[in-house]
Structure formats: structure tokens, C-alpha cells
N, C-alpha and C positions, 0 to 999 in steps of 0.2 A: 591583455592582448587577445584580440578576437581573430581566430583562424578558421577558414572554411573547413568543414569536416571532410570535404572531398580530397584535401591534401593527404597524401599517403602518410601513415603513422610510422613508416620505416626509419625515419630520422628524427624522432621526437627527442627533445633534450632530457636530461636526467630528471626523473620524477621527484617532486618534493610536495609535501602536503600544503605548503604555501601556494604552490602552483595551482592547486585545486580552485583557488579563488581568483587567480589572475590569468589562467590559460583557458580560454573559452573557445568552443567551436560550435557553430550553428549547424545542426542536422535538420534538414527541412521537415521531416515527418514529426518528430517530437516537438519541434518548435511550433509548427502549425497546429498540432493537437493541443498544446498548452494554450495558445492564443484563443482558439475556438472554445475550448471547454471553460477556461476562466472567463472569457468574454461573455458567453451565454449565461453563466452564473451571475455575473455582475449586471447583465441586462435584466435578469429576473429580479434582482434586488432593487434595481432602479425602477422597474415597473411597480413593485410593491410600494416604494416610498413616494412615487408620484401620486398614487391614489390614497396616500395617508396611512398606509399600514406599516407596522414596525417589523423589522427583521433583525434578530440579534447580531451585533457586530462580531461576536465570537465565532459564529458559524461562518461568516464571510472570511474571517481571518484564517480559520481552520481549513476551509476548502481552497481558497485562492492562494493565501499566503503560505501556508504550510504544505497542503496537499499538492497543488499544481506547482508551487514553488519548489518543493522537494523533487518532484518529477523532472522539472526543467534543470535543476542543479545536477541531478543524477545523470542526465543524458547530455548536457551541454557544457558543464564545467570541466575542470581538469579530470574529474571522475569519469565523465563520458569520453574524454580524449584518450585516456589511458586504459579504458576498460577491456580492450583487446590486447593490451601490451603486458599488463601485470594481473595475474589471477587475484592477487590480494585486493587490488583496486576494484576489480569486477565484483568481488564478494561484498565490498562496501556498497556498491551500487545495487547488488541483489537484495540486500537487507532493507535499503531505503525503499526500493520499488515494491517489495513484497510485504512490508510491514508498516513503515512510516506513512507512505502515501495512502494505502487503503484506510488506515485509521483516521487520518486527517480528512479524507474525502467523506467518510461515513459521518464524522462529527459535523460536517457542513450541511447535512440534511438536504441534498439537492433534489431528492424526489419530492419532499414536502414543498420546497420552493417551486418546483415545476407544477405541482398540483394547484398551487395558489395563484399561479400567473399564466398558465397556458389557456388558450381559448377552449371552448367547450369540446369540440371534436378531438383535438390532440389530447385533452385531458381524459376523455373516454378511452382513447387508444392506450394511454399510459396505464390507466386502471385495469384495462383488459389484460395487458402484459403482466402486471403485478399479480393478478388473480388467475393467471394461466397455469395449466398443469406443469408446463416446462419450468416456470419460475419456482413453483413449489418443490419440484424435484431437485432442481439445481441448488436451492437454498436449504434443502433438508440437512440439518446439522451433521449427522454422521457422514453423509456423502461429501458435503463441503469440506469436512475435516480430512477425509480420506484423500480428496484431490489436493488439498493444501500440503499434506505431509508427503505424498508420493511424487508430486511434480518436481521438486528439486532432485530427488533420486533419479528420476527419468532424465532430467537435464544433464546431470554430471556423469551418469554411468550408462548412458547410451550414446549414440552418435550425434545427439542433438547439440551438445555443446561444441563439438568439432564443426558441425554445420553452421553454427552461429558465428564462429570465428572465420569461416570461409565465405559466408554470404551476408552482405549488408541487409538484405531483406529479412533473412531468418534472424539476424541479430536484432533488428527493430521489432519483429514480431515477438521475440523472446522478452523484450522489455514490456510490451503490452500484456503478454501472457502473465508475467509476474504480478502486475498490478491487478489484472482481472481475477486471478485465482485468489490473491490476498483479499480482494474486495468481496468475492463470493463467500469467503469464510468469515471475515470479520464484520461485514456490514450488518448482518442480523444480530451479532453479538454486541457490537459497540455502538452502532449507529442509532439514530433516533427517528429514522424514516419508517413509514408504515410498509415494511417489506415482509414477504413470507419468511418462514423459518424462525420466527421468534420463539425463544425458550426462556424458562425462568432463570433468575440470576444465579442460583446455585449451579445449574448445568452450564451456564456461560463460564463461570469461574473454572469448572472442571475442564472444559474444552481448552481454555487458555493454559491451564496447568499442564495439560497433555502435550501442548506444543513445545514446552521447555525441554524435556528430555529428547525430543525429536531433533531440535537444533543442535543440542550438545552431541548426540550420537552421530549426526551427519557431519558435524565439524570434526569430531575425533576420527571418523572414518576417512575423511579427506586428508587429515594430517598423517594418518598411518599408511596411506597408499604408497606402494612402491612403484606404481605406474603413474606416469605424469599425465595429468589431464591436459588435453589439447597439445599433446607432445609434438606433433609435426609443426604446428603453428609456432609454439614458443621456441622450439629449437631453431627454426628458420630465422626468428627475430634475433637470436643470439649470434647468428652467423652474419648479420648485417651491421650497419653503422652503430646500432644501439648496444651491440655486444660489449662495448667498453664499460658500460655502466649497469646493464641489466643484472639483477641478482641471479643466483643459481635457481633454476626453475623449481626444483624440489624444495628449496628453502622458502621460496615465495608461496608454493602450494601449502607448505606447513603453516605459514603465516595466514594464508587465506582460510584454512580450516579453523585456526584460532579466532579469527575475526568473526566467522560464522557462529562459533560456540559462544564467545563472550557477548557479542552484540545481540544474539537471540535472547539470552538471559536478561540483558539490560533493557531491551525494548519490551520484553515480557513484563518487567516490573512496571513500566509505564502503562501497559495495558491493564495491569491489576489496579493501578491507581485510578485510572479512568473508570473502570468497572465499579470500584468501591464508591466513588463519588456518585455515579449514576444510581447505584443501589441505594445509597443513603437518601438521595433526592426522591427516588421512587417511593421509598418507605415513608418519608415525610409527607409526600402528597397523599399516599394511601391513608396515613393517620389523620390528615386534615379531612379527607372525604368521610372517613369513619366517624369523626367527631361531628361533622355536619349531619350525617345520617342519624346519629344518636340524638342530637339536639332536635332534629325534626320530629323524630318519634316521641321525644319527651314533650315537645310543644303540642303535638296532636293528642297525646295522652292527657295533658293538662286541660286542653280545651274540651275533651270528652267528659272529664270529671265535672267541669263547670256546667 
């Protein structure tokens, strides 16, 4: 069932996880953003293939299918419909936007695709941005890590979350912010694009390890709160038509903290698996290059002896 997002959420039916896949609402901003970003990526792939160049299908699947697909599901499915009704549903959305989407977009290598398909002038502009001081500062791993771990605390323990519940504009910008901060942190660690901020694999693993206790600590803190997040908003919902089925707000907040804790660890394991595969492949490529170098030196030595 497709329902315009402009309809008030004051009389939504009882939430079920099955409804996540059947109760959809089109919000213009994320819908247009999804179409444009996915469309531009597919256009780049089409340009490459028309001129006879190959592009790995896995990258396209990661960027369009998983990355932008997860973004659309998080903002337009039942998750998006109920993200201001239940804090626990919002927390599922939070983890998708801040971890799943950035990882998938990074694995799609859109910067590499752009560099291979853009005309000369736009390509020079993109390279200038990649080599700019701003890009180097923002992708500096300790700074990106600090932004990534402090942003959720700022969201839930300042007036920002209340503002996102009261304003549709702030709400949409919060979605974009979660993706951007996650991208800023994970792209140099997990992506394959030539972006600033690259560090060795041991340091990448260390940074990922450091995110795990952060998610656990934040989740436990939310679970242990005696003050209700978004109290005015959620209390008002219980006084309306949905009060008959809405759970106790504190129980839902406890559930939201548990989702943040558990899903952070689970998604972190996926990140470890991706890093492990990338590390092994990089080591194998390095071994091949070293073998070629040794073979070349041996061939030069043999020709010199003769």
C-alpha cells in the first residue's frame, strides 16, 4: 500500500514488521535524491560499456542495489513511515543510514567511475576537490572518527532530536547528515576510490574496533535513561488515536537502545569481514608484484652474466 507522506501520522495503524514491506510512503526529497544518485551512477556505467570498457557488476549492485536501495527503504518503507512514531523504528533507520548505506556506497567506487566517465573539465574539478586541503582535513582519520562517534550523542542528548520530530526539514537533513558522517568515516577505510585519508589496514581495523564499544555504550546509555527522548512528541502521540496500540515510551526507548547496541556489533562484524577480504586481496596483489619484481631482477642478472 502506497500512502503519500504528507498524510498525518497521527492515525497510523498498529506497527508490524511485516508492514515494513507493505506500507510505503513517498517523501519527495529522499525519493528524488535516490533517483538522481542511482540514475547518474547507472549513466556512468552505461557510458563505460558503450565505449567497450568493463565495470564490475558487484560495484553496481553495491552502490545502486544495496546503498541507494537501503537509503530508499529506510526513508520510504514502513521504517520511514513510523520513524517519528516509534523510537525503536527510528533506531533501525539510524543504523541503516549511518552504517549500511555508507559501506555499500563506498564499495560501489563512484569516484573512480566518475573519473573514468566525466569530460575533461569536470574531471579536473573533481580531482581538485579530492586534492584540496578541505578534503584532506575532513578525511583525516582521527577527525572523521571523532565526528562519527560524537554526532549521535549530539543528536540524542541535545535539542536536535526534538527539532527533527517537530520539523520535516530538520528531519530530512538528519537523514542526510547520518549518511554523510558515516561516509566521511568509512569511505577511506572500506572504499576503493582514490580518496584522501587512506591508512594502512592495521589502523583501519583498529578504527573499526573502536566503534564497537561506542555503539554499545551509547545503546546502554539510552536504555538506562530515566528521561524520555522526545518526551513531548511521544506523549502527544499517546494522547491521540494511536494511544490504543502504542507501547509505553520508556519500554520503546529501552528497546531502541538494545537495537543500537546489538546492531552496532552485528554490522561491525560485516565491516570486519569486508576489511579482511580487502586485506587478503591487497596482500595477494602485493605478493604478485613482488614476484614480478624479483623475476625481473633475476632476468636482468642472468642477461648480465651472459
